[in-house]
C-alpha positions as CSV (number, residue, x, y, z in Angstrom):
1,M,-0.1,0.1,0.1
2,A,1.5,3.4,-0.5
3,I,0.0,6.9,-0.2
4,F,1.8,8.9,-3.5
5,S,1.0,12.8,-2.8
6,V,-0.7,15.2,-1.5
7,Y,-2.8,18.6,-2.3
8,V,-4.3,21.4,-0.8
9,V,-6.3,23.6,-2.7
10,N,-7.6,27.7,-1.8
11,K,-11.6,27.9,-2.4
12,A,-10.3,30.1,-5.7
13,G,-8.5,26.6,-6.8
14,G,-4.8,27.6,-6.3
15,L,-2.4,25.3,-4.9
16,I,-1.4,26.5,-2.0
17,Y,1.1,23.5,-0.7
18,Q,1.6,19.8,-2.4
19,L,3.7,17.0,-1.1
20,D,5.2,14.1,-3.0
21,H,5.1,11.1,-0.7
22,Y,6.2,8.2,-2.7
23,A,6.7,8.5,-6.1
24,P,7.2,4.3,-8.1
25,R,10.3,3.8,-9.8
26,A,8.9,3.0,-13.8
27,D,12.6,4.2,-15.1
28,T,14.4,2.3,-17.9
29,E,17.7,2.1,-18.4
30,K,18.7,0.2,-22.3
31,T,21.6,1.1,-24.6
32,F,21.0,1.2,-27.9
33,S,22.6,0.9,-31.3
34,F,22.1,3.1,-34.4
35,P,19.6,3.3,-35.6
36,L,17.3,4.0,-33.1
37,D,14.5,1.6,-33.1
38,L,11.8,4.0,-31.0
39,V,9.9,6.7,-32.4
40,L,10.8,9.8,-30.4
41,R,8.5,13.2,-31.0
42,P,8.7,16.2,-29.3
43,H,5.5,17.1,-26.7
44,D,5.3,19.9,-24.1
45,E,8.6,20.8,-24.2
46,R,10.3,16.9,-23.5
47,V,10.9,14.2,-25.7
48,V,8.4,11.5,-25.2
49,V,8.2,7.7,-27.6
50,A,5.4,8.1,-30.1
51,F,5.6,4.8,-30.9
52,G,7.4,1.3,-30.2
53,Q,7.2,-0.4,-26.8
54,R,10.7,-3.1,-25.6
55,D,11.7,-4.1,-22.3
56,G,9.8,-1.9,-20.0
57,I,9.9,1.3,-22.1
58,R,6.1,2.5,-22.8
59,V,4.5,5.2,-25.5
60,G,4.4,8.3,-23.7
61,H,7.5,7.8,-21.1
62,A,10.0,11.0,-21.6
63,V,13.6,10.9,-22.4
64,L,14.9,11.5,-18.9
65,A,18.7,11.0,-19.2
66,I,21.5,10.3,-22.0
67,N,24.7,8.7,-21.0
68,G,23.7,9.1,-17.3
69,A,23.0,12.4,-17.0
70,E,20.1,14.0,-16.7
71,V,17.9,15.3,-19.9
72,N,16.6,19.3,-19.1
73,G,13.5,19.3,-21.2
74,R,14.0,18.6,-25.0
75,F,18.1,19.3,-24.3
76,T,20.5,17.4,-23.0
77,A,22.7,18.0,-20.1
78,D,25.2,20.4,-22.6
79,G,22.4,21.9,-24.2
80,K,21.6,19.5,-27.4
81,D,18.4,19.3,-28.4
82,V,18.0,15.4,-27.7
83,L,16.2,15.3,-30.7
84,E,19.3,16.0,-33.2
85,F,22.2,14.3,-31.0
86,L,20.4,10.9,-30.9
87,N,19.6,11.5,-35.0
88,N,23.8,11.8,-34.9
89,P,25.1,8.4,-35.7
90,A,28.4,9.1,-34.3
91,N,27.0,9.6,-31.0
92,Y,26.0,5.9,-30.8
93,P,26.3,3.5,-29.2
94,V,24.3,5.6,-26.5
95,S,22.7,4.4,-22.6
96,I,19.1,6.2,-22.5
97,R,17.0,6.2,-19.3
98,F,13.3,6.5,-19.9
99,G,10.3,7.1,-17.7
100,R,7.1,9.0,-16.3
101,H,7.5,12.8,-17.0
102,R,7.5,14.5,-13.0
103,L,5.4,17.3,-13.1
104,S,6.8,21.0,-12.5
105,S,5.1,23.2,-9.9
106,N,3.5,24.9,-12.6
107,E,2.0,21.3,-14.1
108,K,0.5,20.9,-10.8
109,L,-0.7,24.4,-10.0
110,M,-2.1,24.1,-13.5
111,L,-3.7,20.6,-12.6
112,A,-5.0,21.8,-9.0
113,S,-6.8,24.7,-10.8
114,M,-8.2,21.9,-13.6
115,F,-9.6,19.8,-10.7
116,H,-11.3,22.9,-8.5
117,S,-13.1,23.3,-11.5
118,L,-13.8,19.6,-12.5
119,F,-15.4,19.7,-8.8
120,A,-17.8,22.6,-9.3
121,I,-19.1,20.3,-12.3
122,G,-19.7,17.8,-10.5
123,S,-21.7,19.4,-8.0
124,Q,-23.7,21.4,-10.6
125,L,-24.7,17.7,-12.5
126,S,-25.2,15.9,-9.6
127,P,-29.2,15.5,-9.6
128,E,-28.8,15.9,-6.1
129,V,-29.9,19.8,-4.4
130,G,-26.7,20.4,-2.4
131,S,-23.8,18.0,-4.1
132,S,-20.7,18.1,-2.4
133,G,-18.6,17.4,-5.7
134,I,-16.4,15.1,-6.9
135,E,-14.8,12.7,-3.5
136,M,-13.6,10.2,-5.8
137,L,-12.0,9.0,-8.9
138,E,-10.6,5.8,-9.3
139,T,-8.4,4.2,-11.8
140,D,-6.5,1.0,-12.1
141,T,-3.5,2.6,-10.7
142,F,-4.6,5.0,-8.4
143,K,-7.3,6.2,-6.7
144,L,-8.3,10.3,-6.1
145,H,-9.3,11.5,-3.0
146,C,-10.9,14.6,-2.2
147,F,-12.2,16.4,0.8
148,Q,-13.3,19.8,0.9
149,T,-14.3,21.9,4.0
150,L,-17.0,23.9,4.7
151,T,-14.8,26.8,4.1
152,G,-13.9,26.0,0.4
153,I,-10.4,24.5,1.2
154,K,-9.9,20.9,-0.6
155,F,-7.3,18.6,0.9
156,V,-6.5,15.9,-2.2
157,V,-4.9,12.8,-1.5
158,L,-3.8,10.7,-4.2
159,A,-2.6,6.6,-3.4
160,D,-3.0,3.0,-4.3
161,P,-6.3,1.6,-5.0
162,R,-6.2,-1.1,-2.0
163,Q,-5.0,1.9,0.2
164,A,-7.1,1.3,3.6
165,G,-8.4,4.1,5.5
166,I,-8.1,7.6,3.4
167,D,-10.9,9.0,4.6
168,S,-9.9,9.5,8.2
169,L,-6.7,10.5,7.0
170,L,-8.4,13.2,5.3
171,R,-10.2,14.5,8.0
172,K,-6.7,14.3,10.2
173,I,-4.3,16.5,7.2
174,Y,-7.3,19.0,7.9
175,E,-7.2,18.6,11.6
176,I,-2.9,19.3,11.2
177,Y,-4.2,22.1,9.0
178,S,-6.2,23.6,12.2
179,D,-3.5,23.3,14.2
180,F,0.0,23.4,12.5
181,A,-1.4,26.3,9.5
182,L,-4.8,28.1,10.7
183,K,-3.0,28.4,14.2
184,N,0.6,30.4,12.6
185,P,0.5,34.2,13.4
186,F,2.4,34.4,10.6
187,Y,0.1,31.9,8.5
188,S,-2.2,34.2,6.0
189,L,-5.3,32.8,4.6
190,E,-5.1,31.4,1.4
191,M,-1.8,31.7,1.0
192,P,0.8,29.3,0.2
193,I,1.6,27.0,3.4
194,R,5.3,27.1,4.7
195,C,5.8,25.7,8.4
196,E,7.9,23.3,9.3
197,L,5.3,21.9,11.5
198,F,3.1,21.2,9.1
199,D,5.1,19.1,7.3
200,Q,6.7,17.0,9.8
201,N,3.0,15.9,11.1
202,L,1.9,15.9,8.0
203,K,4.5,13.1,6.9
204,L,4.2,11.4,10.4
205,A,0.3,11.3,9.6
206,L,0.9,9.1,5.9
207,E,3.3,7.1,7.7
208,V,0.8,5.7,10.3
209,A,-1.8,6.1,7.5
210,E,0.4,3.8,5.3
211,K,1.2,1.3,8.4
212,A,-1.9,0.4,9.9
213,G,-4.8,2.0,8.4
214,P,-7.5,4.6,9.5
215,F,-6.6,6.6,12.3
216,G,-8.5,5.8,15.6
217,P,-9.7,7.8,18.6
218,G,-7.1,10.4,20.0
219,S,-4.9,9.9,17.0
């Protein structure tokens, strides 16, 4: 079981806190000879696999590193265009690491805003008056759980589909937010949360939830 990440979104749809707790490693590194037997294309400022799958490399995986050096978007560590580098036979054999693209800070902000809009749409589409909106989205690899407070703050947790006790965890996170963010005299409502005690207690709560499941009375 695992809890992947936590998002806190304010009532206007702005991301005010985000924590990556556990990121499953699905990187695959292989040495290739020329010509490359995968079709690569630029997409959203990075180079991804557009066609061809082998040895754990999947369509949509991004080029993360070349010859052990991290790739910065569409460019190698020394500033060369990734596609131009890989189209040059003189650069082979070459070691390439593929994997799932890591979200940037801007992408996380955008996704939080998109979910805020979907949450509102969900509440309006509901046949029942006063629907709270989206509380859970389920895929084959993770579940997204959302708890919205009366003041409009949303706590979102992404977890393994088999992880138990997420409802209790969401309310525990709300409790931690109340104790260590709202009671912090230097914190302003609706603004990004930068509080060491909040970080520490949140991480502890996630570890407890992963190991023990639901929070009991007095936890």
